[in-house]
N, C-alpha and C positions, 0 to 999 in steps of 0.2 A: 801294561799287563796284557798278556795274550788272552785270547777268547776263552781258552780252557781254564786259565787261572781265574778269570772273572766268573765263569760258570761254577767253579769249585767254591769260590768265595760266596756267591749268592746261594748256592745249594746248602751251605752250612750256616750262613748268617740269617737267612729268613726263618728256618725252623727254630734256631736258637732265640731269635727275637720273639717269636710266638710263645715259646716256652718261658722266656723271661717275663712276658706279660702275664702268663698264667701264674708264675711264681709270685709276681707282685700282688695279684689278686688274692691268692691263697694266703700270702703273708699278711695282707691287709685284714683278711677275715680272721686270722688266727692271732696276730700280734699287733694289729692296729696300724697307725700311720708310721711308726718307727719300723715296724716289720716290713711294710711296703717299701719304705725308703731303703732299708737294708737289702731287700731282694732286688730292687732296681739297681743299686750300686754294684751288687754282685754280678748281675747280668751284664751291666755296662762294662765292668772290668773284663769279663770273659770276651765280650764282643770286641773290645778294643785290642786286647792282647793277642787274640787269635787272628784278627784281621791284619794286624801289623806283621805277624809271622808269615801269613800267606803272601803279603805284598813284598816282604824282604826276600823270601825264597824265589818268588816270581822274578824279581829284579835280578837276583844273583844268577838265575838260570839263563836270563837273557844276556847278561854280560859274559858268563862263562859257565857252560854246563857242569864243569868240574867243581865249580864253587857252590853248586846248589846244595850238596850234602853238608858242606861246611857252614853255609849260611843257615841251614835248618838247625844244625846243632848249636851254633852260636845264638841264634834267635831263641831257641829253647832255653839255653842257659841264662840269657838276659831276661827272658820272661820269668823264669823261676826266681832269679834274684830280685827282680822288680816286684813280683808278688810277695816275696818275703819282706821286702822293704815296706810295701803298702800295709801288709798285715801287722808288721811291727809298729808302724806309725799310728795305726788306728786300733791298737791292741786294747786300750782302755776307753774307747769311744762310747759315748752315750747318745750320739746323734742318731744311731740306728740300732736295730735289733741284730746282734751279732750272729745268732742262730739262723735267722732268715737270710742274712748275708752269706753265711757259709753254705747253707743248703742250696741257695741260688747259684753260687759258684760251682758247686759239685754237679748239680743237675745240668746247668748250661754247658759246662765243660764236657760232660758225657754226650749231650745232644750234639754239640759242635763236632766233637771227634767222630761220632758215629756217622753223621751226615757228610763230613769231609771225606771219610773213608769211602762211603757210598758214592760220592761224586767222583772220586778218583777211579773207582772201579768202573763206573759208567763211561768215563771219558776214553778209556782204552788207549791211554797215551803210551807210546813206546818208551821203554826205559833202557833198551839196548839198541845198538845200531845194527839192523839186520843185514846191511851191506858190508860190514866190516869183515875182514879176513882173519884167519887164525894167525896169531903172531908167530913169526919164524918160518912161515910157509910162503913160498913164492907163488907166482901165477901158474905154475906148472901143473 
């Protein structure tokens, strides 16, 4: 991974982890041990899925810059399908409080997305080639 990608990953993962800890504490106070476990599972799900997406897109950008957008879309699709599978598999679970799990997923997703956008804005990475010429025009 490039330094910018690591910076983006850390910029999103650290605040999300902190919010995940707060979610676990709030869930413990409101719903007990099962609530805390549900909130922890939700935060962990978000951390894993979003981290994998950043790593996949980073790897694709290193292999071929043209593949970066495709990798982002495919990783998003796989992430949505995997989350649907996880939610379907644990639909009737009694191991954790499902409301705490759901709120943890929503809040951690919003925090991750917000801090990831903030990190990308601060890195000021070029997304166009400033030295590229206009297609069809010569050096004249």
